[in-house]
PDB file of N, CA, C and O in Angstrom:
ATOM      1  N   MET A   1      -9.072 -11.948  -1.436  1.00  0.00           N
ATOM      2  CA  MET A   1      -8.602 -10.748  -0.744  1.00  0.00           C
ATOM      3  C   MET A   1      -8.150  -9.670  -1.768  1.00  0.00           C
ATOM      4  O   MET A   1      -7.605  -9.971  -2.830  1.00  0.00           O
ATOM      5  N   THR A   2      -8.396  -8.473  -1.404  1.00  0.00           N
ATOM      6  CA  THR A   2      -8.031  -7.352  -2.208  1.00  0.00           C
ATOM      7  C   THR A   2      -7.094  -6.500  -1.579  1.00  0.00           C
ATOM      8  O   THR A   2      -7.262  -6.237  -0.388  1.00  0.00           O
ATOM      9  N   LYS A   3      -6.107  -6.014  -2.213  1.00  0.00           N
ATOM     10  CA  LYS A   3      -5.077  -5.039  -1.586  1.00  0.00           C
ATOM     11  C   LYS A   3      -5.348  -3.722  -2.008  1.00  0.00           C
ATOM     12  O   LYS A   3      -5.322  -3.467  -3.212  1.00  0.00           O
ATOM     13  N   TRP A   4      -5.635  -2.746  -1.073  1.00  0.00           N
ATOM     14  CA  TRP A   4      -5.965  -1.417  -1.274  1.00  0.00           C
ATOM     15  C   TRP A   4      -4.801  -0.429  -0.883  1.00  0.00           C
ATOM     16  O   TRP A   4      -4.092  -0.689   0.089  1.00  0.00           O
ATOM     17  N   LEU A   5      -4.617   0.620  -1.584  1.00  0.00           N
ATOM     18  CA  LEU A   5      -3.638   1.623  -1.212  1.00  0.00           C
ATOM     19  C   LEU A   5      -4.325   2.716  -0.542  1.00  0.00           C
ATOM     20  O   LEU A   5      -5.244   3.323  -1.091  1.00  0.00           O
ATOM     21  N   LEU A   6      -3.897   2.992   0.655  1.00  0.00           N
ATOM     22  CA  LEU A   6      -4.564   4.027   1.459  1.00  0.00           C
ATOM     23  C   LEU A   6      -3.559   5.212   1.824  1.00  0.00           C
ATOM     24  O   LEU A   6      -2.359   4.951   1.907  1.00  0.00           O
ATOM     25  N   ARG A   7      -3.987   6.404   2.025  1.00  0.00           N
ATOM     26  CA  ARG A   7      -3.086   7.524   2.403  1.00  0.00           C
ATOM     27  C   ARG A   7      -3.604   8.244   3.487  1.00  0.00           C
ATOM     28  O   ARG A   7      -4.711   8.765   3.354  1.00  0.00           O
ATOM     29  N   CYS A   8      -2.940   8.367   4.617  1.00  0.00           N
ATOM     30  CA  CYS A   8      -3.331   9.189   5.803  1.00  0.00           C
ATOM     31  C   CYS A   8      -3.543  10.637   5.398  1.00  0.00           C
ATOM     32  O   CYS A   8      -2.650  11.249   4.813  1.00  0.00           O
ATOM     33  N   THR A   9      -4.743  11.211   5.707  1.00  0.00           N
ATOM     34  CA  THR A   9      -5.019  12.621   5.317  1.00  0.00           C
ATOM     35  C   THR A   9      -4.296  13.606   6.233  1.00  0.00           C
ATOM     36  O   THR A   9      -4.315  14.805   5.954  1.00  0.00           O
ATOM     37  N   VAL A  10      -3.683  13.166   7.276  1.00  0.00           N
ATOM     38  CA  VAL A  10      -2.942  14.013   8.264  1.00  0.00           C
ATOM     39  C   VAL A  10      -1.548  14.140   7.938  1.00  0.00           C
ATOM     40  O   VAL A  10      -1.052  15.254   7.769  1.00  0.00           O
ATOM     41  N   CYS A  11      -0.808  12.965   7.826  1.00  0.00           N
ATOM     42  CA  CYS A  11       0.678  12.969   7.573  1.00  0.00           C
ATOM     43  C   CYS A  11       1.024  12.551   6.194  1.00  0.00           C
ATOM     44  O   CYS A  11       2.183  12.720   5.815  1.00  0.00           O
ATOM     45  N   GLY A  12       0.163  12.035   5.418  1.00  0.00           N
ATOM     46  CA  GLY A  12       0.410  11.603   3.983  1.00  0.00           C
ATOM     47  C   GLY A  12       1.129  10.317   3.835  1.00  0.00           C
ATOM     48  O   GLY A  12       1.569  10.006   2.728  1.00  0.00           O
ATOM     49  N   SER A  13       1.287   9.525   4.888  1.00  0.00           N
ATOM     50  CA  SER A  13       2.003   8.178   4.671  1.00  0.00           C
ATOM     51  C   SER A  13       0.973   7.325   3.946  1.00  0.00           C
ATOM     52  O   SER A  13      -0.238   7.505   4.074  1.00  0.00           O
ATOM     53  N   GLU A  14       1.502   6.411   3.200  1.00  0.00           N
ATOM     54  CA  GLU A  14       0.702   5.432   2.525  1.00  0.00           C
ATOM     55  C   GLU A  14       0.899   4.148   2.974  1.00  0.00           C
ATOM     56  O   GLU A  14       2.008   3.863   3.428  1.00  0.00           O
ATOM     57  N   ARG A  15      -0.080   3.217   2.926  1.00  0.00           N
ATOM     58  CA  ARG A  15       0.027   1.821   3.306  1.00  0.00           C
ATOM     59  C   ARG A  15      -0.853   1.022   2.505  1.00  0.00           C
ATOM     60  O   ARG A  15      -1.787   1.537   1.891  1.00  0.00           O
ATOM     61  N   VAL A  16      -0.589  -0.303   2.474  1.00  0.00           N
ATOM     62  CA  VAL A  16      -1.417  -1.330   1.686  1.00  0.00           C
ATOM     63  C   VAL A  16      -2.233  -2.004   2.869  1.00  0.00           C
ATOM     64  O   VAL A  16      -1.712  -2.305   3.943  1.00  0.00           O
ATOM     65  N   LEU A  17      -3.493  -2.196   2.572  1.00  0.00           N
ATOM     66  CA  LEU A  17      -4.298  -2.801   3.370  1.00  0.00           C
ATOM     67  C   LEU A  17      -4.979  -3.991   2.689  1.00  0.00           C
ATOM     68  O   LEU A  17      -5.661  -3.736   1.697  1.00  0.00           O
ATOM     69  N   ASP A  18      -4.873  -5.305   3.117  1.00  0.00           N
ATOM     70  CA  ASP A  18      -5.381  -6.383   2.392  1.00  0.00           C
ATOM     71  C   ASP A  18      -6.679  -6.928   3.267  1.00  0.00           C
ATOM     72  O   ASP A  18      -6.605  -7.466   4.372  1.00  0.00           O
ATOM     73  N   VAL A  19      -7.801  -6.680   2.563  1.00  0.00           N
ATOM     74  CA  VAL A  19      -9.078  -7.039   3.236  1.00  0.00           C
ATOM     75  C   VAL A  19      -9.915  -7.812   2.300  1.00  0.00           C
ATOM     76  O   VAL A  19      -9.537  -7.889   1.131  1.00  0.00           O
ATOM     77  N   GLY A  20     -11.010  -8.397   2.669  1.00  0.00           N
ATOM     78  CA  GLY A  20     -11.898  -9.219   1.851  1.00  0.00           C
ATOM     79  C   GLY A  20     -13.228  -8.528   1.610  1.00  0.00           C
ATOM     80  O   GLY A  20     -14.263  -9.173   1.450  1.00  0.00           O
ATOM     81  N   PHE A  21     -13.174  -7.086   1.586  1.00  0.00           N
ATOM     82  CA  PHE A  21     -14.417  -6.483   1.248  1.00  0.00           C
ATOM     83  C   PHE A  21     -14.108  -5.147   0.509  1.00  0.00           C
ATOM     84  O   PHE A  21     -12.980  -4.656   0.554  1.00  0.00           O
ATOM     85  N   ASN A  22     -15.165  -4.555  -0.192  1.00  0.00           N
ATOM     86  CA  ASN A  22     -14.901  -3.313  -0.976  1.00  0.00           C
ATOM     87  C   ASN A  22     -14.832  -2.146  -0.145  1.00  0.00           C
ATOM     88  O   ASN A  22     -15.796  -1.819   0.546  1.00  0.00           O
ATOM     89  N   LEU A  23     -13.767  -1.499  -0.162  1.00  0.00           N
ATOM     90  CA  LEU A  23     -13.561  -0.293   0.560  1.00  0.00           C
ATOM     91  C   LEU A  23     -14.308   0.954  -0.042  1.00  0.00           C
ATOM     92  O   LEU A  23     -14.472   1.969   0.634  1.00  0.00           O
ATOM     93  N   THR A  24     -14.730   0.848  -1.272  1.00  0.00           N
ATOM     94  CA  THR A  24     -15.504   1.943  -1.868  1.00  0.00           C
ATOM     95  C   THR A  24     -16.918   2.146  -1.242  1.00  0.00           C
ATOM     96  O   THR A  24     -17.568   3.165  -1.474  1.00  0.00           O
ATOM     97  N   ALA A  25     -17.361   1.162  -0.457  1.00  0.00           N
ATOM     98  CA  ALA A  25     -18.494   1.277   0.294  1.00  0.00           C
ATOM     99  C   ALA A  25     -18.485   2.305   1.384  1.00  0.00           C
ATOM    100  O   ALA A  25     -19.532   2.761   1.843  1.00  0.00           O
ATOM    101  N   PHE A  26     -17.342   2.653   1.778  1.00  0.00           N
ATOM    102  CA  PHE A  26     -17.059   3.634   2.756  1.00  0.00           C
ATOM    103  C   PHE A  26     -16.896   5.120   2.186  1.00  0.00           C
ATOM    104  O   PHE A  26     -16.433   6.028   2.875  1.00  0.00           O
ATOM    105  N   ARG A  27     -17.305   5.279   0.906  1.00  0.00           N
ATOM    106  CA  ARG A  27     -17.170   6.455   0.212  1.00  0.00           C
ATOM    107  C   ARG A  27     -15.767   7.126   0.088  1.00  0.00           C
ATOM    108  O   ARG A  27     -15.597   8.345   0.104  1.00  0.00           O
ATOM    109  N   GLY A  28     -14.812   6.221  -0.033  1.00  0.00           N
ATOM    110  CA  GLY A  28     -13.494   6.589  -0.279  1.00  0.00           C
ATOM    111  C   GLY A  28     -12.635   7.058   0.931  1.00  0.00           C
ATOM    112  O   GLY A  28     -11.508   7.522   0.756  1.00  0.00           O
ATOM    113  N   ARG A  29     -13.168   6.933   2.101  1.00  0.00           N
ATOM    114  CA  ARG A  29     -12.478   7.409   3.317  1.00  0.00           C
ATOM    115  C   ARG A  29     -12.839   6.424   4.426  1.00  0.00           C
ATOM    116  O   ARG A  29     -13.987   5.985   4.498  1.00  0.00           O
ATOM    117  N   LEU A  30     -11.888   6.064   5.294  1.00  0.00           N
ATOM    118  CA  LEU A  30     -12.117   5.279   6.567  1.00  0.00           C
ATOM    119  C   LEU A  30     -11.134   5.627   7.549  1.00  0.00           C
ATOM    120  O   LEU A  30     -10.110   6.226   7.220  1.00  0.00           O
ATOM    121  N   TYR A  31     -11.387   5.273   8.802  1.00  0.00           N
ATOM    122  CA  TYR A  31     -10.595   5.575   9.990  1.00  0.00           C
ATOM    123  C   TYR A  31      -9.847   4.254  10.355  1.00  0.00           C
ATOM    124  O   TYR A  31     -10.495   3.272  10.716  1.00  0.00           O
ATOM    125  N   ILE A  32      -8.503   4.225  10.263  1.00  0.00           N
ATOM    126  CA  ILE A  32      -7.687   3.270  10.715  1.00  0.00           C
ATOM    127  C   ILE A  32      -6.469   3.791  11.458  1.00  0.00           C
ATOM    128  O   ILE A  32      -6.213   4.996  11.457  1.00  0.00           O
ATOM    129  N   TYR A  33      -5.714   2.902  12.093  1.00  0.00           N
ATOM    130  CA  TYR A  33      -4.617   3.331  12.831  1.00  0.00           C
ATOM    131  C   TYR A  33      -3.511   3.695  11.857  1.00  0.00           C
ATOM    132  O   TYR A  33      -3.188   2.971  10.915  1.00  0.00           O
ATOM    133  N   CYS A  34      -2.891   4.990  12.176  1.00  0.00           N
ATOM    134  CA  CYS A  34      -1.699   5.369  11.435  1.00  0.00           C
ATOM    135  C   CYS A  34      -0.445   5.130  12.230  1.00  0.00           C
ATOM    136  O   CYS A  34      -0.307   5.643  13.340  1.00  0.00           O
ATOM    137  N   ARG A  35       0.479   4.354  11.680  1.00  0.00           N
ATOM    138  CA  ARG A  35       1.746   4.112  12.417  1.00  0.00           C
ATOM    139  C   ARG A  35       2.542   5.349  12.683  1.00  0.00           C
ATOM    140  O   ARG A  35       3.079   5.505  13.779  1.00  0.00           O
ATOM    141  N   ARG A  36       2.648   6.307  11.651  1.00  0.00           N
ATOM    142  CA  ARG A  36       3.396   7.424  11.879  1.00  0.00           C
ATOM    143  C   ARG A  36       2.786   8.481  12.863  1.00  0.00           C
ATOM    144  O   ARG A  36       3.480   9.117  13.657  1.00  0.00           O
ATOM    145  N   CYS A  37       1.335   8.622  12.734  1.00  0.00           N
ATOM    146  CA  CYS A  37       0.695   9.511  13.671  1.00  0.00           C
ATOM    147  C   CYS A  37       0.561   8.990  15.093  1.00  0.00           C
ATOM    148  O   CYS A  37       0.430   9.702  16.089  1.00  0.00           O
ATOM    149  N   LYS A  38       0.614   7.554  15.068  1.00  0.00           N
ATOM    150  CA  LYS A  38       0.283   6.733  16.365  1.00  0.00           C
ATOM    151  C   LYS A  38      -1.058   7.173  16.899  1.00  0.00           C
ATOM    152  O   LYS A  38      -1.213   7.431  18.093  1.00  0.00           O
ATOM    153  N   ALA A  39      -2.061   7.261  15.975  1.00  0.00           N
ATOM    154  CA  ALA A  39      -3.359   7.483  16.422  1.00  0.00           C
ATOM    155  C   ALA A  39      -4.345   7.058  15.228  1.00  0.00           C
ATOM    156  O   ALA A  39      -3.940   6.921  14.074  1.00  0.00           O
ATOM    157  N   ASN A  40      -5.676   6.865  15.618  1.00  0.00           N
ATOM    158  CA  ASN A  40      -6.657   6.478  14.572  1.00  0.00           C
ATOM    159  C   ASN A  40      -6.827   7.833  13.701  1.00  0.00           C
ATOM    160  O   ASN A  40      -7.124   8.903  14.233  1.00  0.00           O
ATOM    161  N   ARG A  41      -6.615   7.690  12.351  1.00  0.00           N
ATOM    162  CA  ARG A  41      -6.731   8.804  11.554  1.00  0.00           C
ATOM    163  C   ARG A  41      -7.581   8.464  10.245  1.00  0.00           C
ATOM    164  O   ARG A  41      -7.712   7.309   9.840  1.00  0.00           O
ATOM    165  N   GLU A  42      -8.099   9.485   9.675  1.00  0.00           N
ATOM    166  CA  GLU A  42      -8.790   9.279   8.400  1.00  0.00           C
ATOM    167  C   GLU A  42      -7.896   8.964   7.296  1.00  0.00           C
ATOM    168  O   GLU A  42      -6.860   9.611   7.142  1.00  0.00           O
ATOM    169  N   HIS A  43      -8.222   8.023   6.524  1.00  0.00           N
ATOM    170  CA  HIS A  43      -7.303   7.653   5.307  1.00  0.00           C
ATOM    171  C   HIS A  43      -8.174   7.601   4.055  1.00  0.00           C
ATOM    172  O   HIS A  43      -9.298   7.099   4.032  1.00  0.00           O
ATOM    173  N   ALA A  44      -7.569   8.153   3.039  1.00  0.00           N
ATOM    174  CA  ALA A  44      -8.230   8.161   1.663  1.00  0.00           C
ATOM    175  C   ALA A  44      -7.904   6.977   0.997  1.00  0.00           C
ATOM    176  O   ALA A  44      -6.769   6.517   1.113  1.00  0.00           O
ATOM    177  N   VAL A  45      -8.862   6.355   0.228  1.00  0.00           N
ATOM    178  CA  VAL A  45      -8.681   5.116  -0.617  1.00  0.00           C
ATOM    179  C   VAL A  45      -8.121   5.659  -1.924  1.00  0.00           C
ATOM    180  O   VAL A  45      -8.821   6.365  -2.650  1.00  0.00           O
ATOM    181  N   LEU A  46      -6.865   5.339  -2.233  1.00  0.00           N
ATOM    182  CA  LEU A  46      -6.285   5.766  -3.583  1.00  0.00           C
ATOM    183  C   LEU A  46      -6.633   4.854  -4.673  1.00  0.00           C
ATOM    184  O   LEU A  46      -6.778   5.274  -5.821  1.00  0.00           O
ATOM    185  N   GLY A  47      -6.773   3.616  -4.356  1.00  0.00           N
ATOM    186  CA  GLY A  47      -6.966   2.548  -5.453  1.00  0.00           C
ATOM    187  C   GLY A  47      -6.871   1.174  -4.904  1.00  0.00           C
ATOM    188  O   GLY A  47      -6.868   0.986  -3.687  1.00  0.00           O
ATOM    189  N   TYR A  48      -6.794   0.205  -5.767  1.00  0.00           N
ATOM    190  CA  TYR A  48      -6.563  -1.224  -5.396  1.00  0.00           C
ATOM    191  C   TYR A  48      -5.657  -1.738  -6.468  1.00  0.00           C
ATOM    192  O   TYR A  48      -5.594  -1.266  -7.604  1.00  0.00           O
ATOM    193  N   TYR A  49      -4.915  -2.811  -5.981  1.00  0.00           N
ATOM    194  CA  TYR A  49      -4.046  -3.644  -6.987  1.00  0.00           C
ATOM    195  C   TYR A  49      -4.840  -4.792  -7.573  1.00  0.00           C
ATOM    196  O   TYR A  49      -5.387  -5.682  -6.922  1.00  0.00           O
ATOM    197  N   ASP A  50      -4.831  -4.645  -8.948  1.00  0.00           N
ATOM    198  CA  ASP A  50      -5.566  -5.649  -9.686  1.00  0.00           C
ATOM    199  C   ASP A  50      -4.771  -6.958  -9.799  1.00  0.00           C
ATOM    200  O   ASP A  50      -3.708  -7.111  -9.198  1.00  0.00           O
ATOM    201  N   ASP A  51      -5.303  -7.873 -10.566  1.00  0.00           N
ATOM    202  CA  ASP A  51      -4.622  -9.236 -10.599  1.00  0.00           C
ATOM    203  C   ASP A  51      -3.184  -9.151 -11.184  1.00  0.00           C
ATOM    204  O   ASP A  51      -2.343  -9.986 -10.853  1.00  0.00           O
ATOM    205  N   SER A  52      -2.900  -8.162 -12.039  1.00  0.00           N
ATOM    206  CA  SER A  52      -1.628  -8.144 -12.680  1.00  0.00           C
ATOM    207  C   SER A  52      -0.637  -7.321 -11.736  1.00  0.00           C
ATOM    208  O   SER A  52       0.541  -7.187 -12.067  1.00  0.00           O
ATOM    209  N   GLY A  53      -1.119  -6.790 -10.594  1.00  0.00           N
ATOM    210  CA  GLY A  53      -0.250  -6.058  -9.690  1.00  0.00           C
ATOM    211  C   GLY A  53      -0.171  -4.628  -9.898  1.00  0.00           C
ATOM    212  O   GLY A  53       0.610  -3.936  -9.246  1.00  0.00           O
ATOM    213  N   ARG A  54      -1.042  -4.098 -10.889  1.00  0.00           N
ATOM    214  CA  ARG A  54      -0.922  -2.665 -11.167  1.00  0.00           C
ATOM    215  C   ARG A  54      -2.018  -1.895 -10.383  1.00  0.00           C
ATOM    216  O   ARG A  54      -3.117  -2.429 -10.233  1.00  0.00           O
ATOM    217  N   LEU A  55      -1.768  -0.672  -9.879  1.00  0.00           N
ATOM    218  CA  LEU A  55      -2.775   0.196  -9.203  1.00  0.00           C
ATOM    219  C   LEU A  55      -3.915   0.685 -10.025  1.00  0.00           C
ATOM    220  O   LEU A  55      -3.684   1.377 -11.016  1.00  0.00           O
ATOM    221  N   ALA A  56      -5.133   0.370  -9.679  1.00  0.00           N
ATOM    222  CA  ALA A  56      -6.291   0.913 -10.419  1.00  0.00           C
ATOM    223  C   ALA A  56      -7.086   1.738  -9.481  1.00  0.00           C
ATOM    224  O   ALA A  56      -7.054   1.624  -8.256  1.00  0.00           O
ATOM    225  N   PRO A  57      -7.854   2.638 -10.204  1.00  0.00           N
ATOM    226  CA  PRO A  57      -8.664   3.511  -9.353  1.00  0.00           C
ATOM    227  C   PRO A  57      -9.744   2.785  -8.639  1.00  0.00           C
ATOM    228  O   PRO A  57     -10.148   1.732  -9.131  1.00  0.00           O
ATOM    229  N   PRO A  58     -10.271   3.244  -7.503  1.00  0.00           N
ATOM    230  CA  PRO A  58     -11.288   2.620  -6.802  1.00  0.00           C
ATOM    231  C   PRO A  58     -12.543   2.465  -7.571  1.00  0.00           C
ATOM    232  O   PRO A  58     -13.281   1.519  -7.297  1.00  0.00           O
ATOM    233  N   GLY A  59     -12.860   3.313  -8.518  1.00  0.00           N
ATOM    234  CA  GLY A  59     -14.101   3.300  -9.211  1.00  0.00           C
ATOM    235  C   GLY A  59     -14.161   2.110 -10.226  1.00  0.00           C
ATOM    236  O   GLY A  59     -15.204   1.764 -10.779  1.00  0.00           O
ATOM    237  N   ASP A  60     -12.950   1.520 -10.417  1.00  0.00           N
ATOM    238  CA  ASP A  60     -12.851   0.384 -11.454  1.00  0.00           C
ATOM    239  C   ASP A  60     -13.127  -0.954 -10.782  1.00  0.00           C
ATOM    240  O   ASP A  60     -13.164  -1.972 -11.473  1.00  0.00           O
ATOM    241  N   PHE A  61     -13.327  -0.999  -9.430  1.00  0.00           N
ATOM    242  CA  PHE A  61     -13.387  -2.167  -8.623  1.00  0.00           C
ATOM    243  C   PHE A  61     -14.823  -2.850  -8.977  1.00  0.00           C
ATOM    244  O   PHE A  61     -15.893  -2.248  -8.887  1.00  0.00           O
ATOM    245  N   ALA A  62     -14.686  -4.100  -9.362  1.00  0.00           N
ATOM    246  CA  ALA A  62     -15.882  -4.786  -9.798  1.00  0.00           C
ATOM    247  C   ALA A  62     -16.281  -5.986  -8.886  1.00  0.00           C
ATOM    248  O   ALA A  62     -16.975  -6.912  -9.308  1.00  0.00           O
ATOM    249  N   GLY A  63     -15.810  -5.920  -7.629  1.00  0.00           N
ATOM    250  CA  GLY A  63     -15.980  -7.017  -6.666  1.00  0.00           C
ATOM    251  C   GLY A  63     -17.378  -6.860  -6.075  1.00  0.00           C
ATOM    252  O   GLY A  63     -18.165  -6.010  -6.494  1.00  0.00           O
ATOM    253  N   VAL A  64     -17.650  -7.686  -5.113  1.00  0.00           N
ATOM    254  CA  VAL A  64     -18.979  -7.588  -4.394  1.00  0.00           C
ATOM    255  C   VAL A  64     -18.952  -6.396  -3.496  1.00  0.00           C
ATOM    256  O   VAL A  64     -17.971  -6.150  -2.795  1.00  0.00           O
ATOM    257  N   ASP A  65     -20.114  -5.594  -3.515  1.00  0.00           N
ATOM    258  CA  ASP A  65     -20.196  -4.470  -2.678  1.00  0.00           C
ATOM    259  C   ASP A  65     -20.328  -4.819  -1.270  1.00  0.00           C
ATOM    260  O   ASP A  65     -19.422  -4.635  -0.458  1.00  0.00           O
ATOM    261  N   ILE A  66     -21.585  -5.378  -0.953  1.00  0.00           N
ATOM    262  CA  ILE A  66     -21.903  -5.762   0.391  1.00  0.00           C
ATOM    263  C   ILE A  66     -22.625  -7.153   0.307  1.00  0.00           C
ATOM    264  O   ILE A  66     -23.653  -7.286  -0.358  1.00  0.00           O
ATOM    265  N   ALA A  67     -22.094  -8.107   0.953  1.00  0.00           N
ATOM    266  CA  ALA A  67     -22.822  -9.391   1.022  1.00  0.00           C
ATOM    267  C   ALA A  67     -23.830  -9.480   2.028  1.00  0.00           C
ATOM    268  O   ALA A  67     -23.538  -9.025   3.134  1.00  0.00           O
ATOM    269  N   ASP A  68     -24.975  -9.987   1.855  1.00  0.00           N
ATOM    270  CA  ASP A  68     -26.111 -10.121   2.797  1.00  0.00           C
ATOM    271  C   ASP A  68     -26.031 -11.366   3.549  1.00  0.00           C
ATOM    272  O   ASP A  68     -26.896 -11.643   4.379  1.00  0.00           O
TER     273      ASP A  68
END
């Protein structure tokens, strides 16, 4: 699983999303529920947390893009 840092493009709140796929396949943006806005909002992918726990830019992700 990879932990990604996302920011709501409406209110600016940030959250960590732990998923098992590459979010860069969504071109850096995706729609998920924002707890502050209380609605589905567009979120920008700011980066992911690498094995050492540091935030890395999404372009550095070397995981599987899309599994067939």
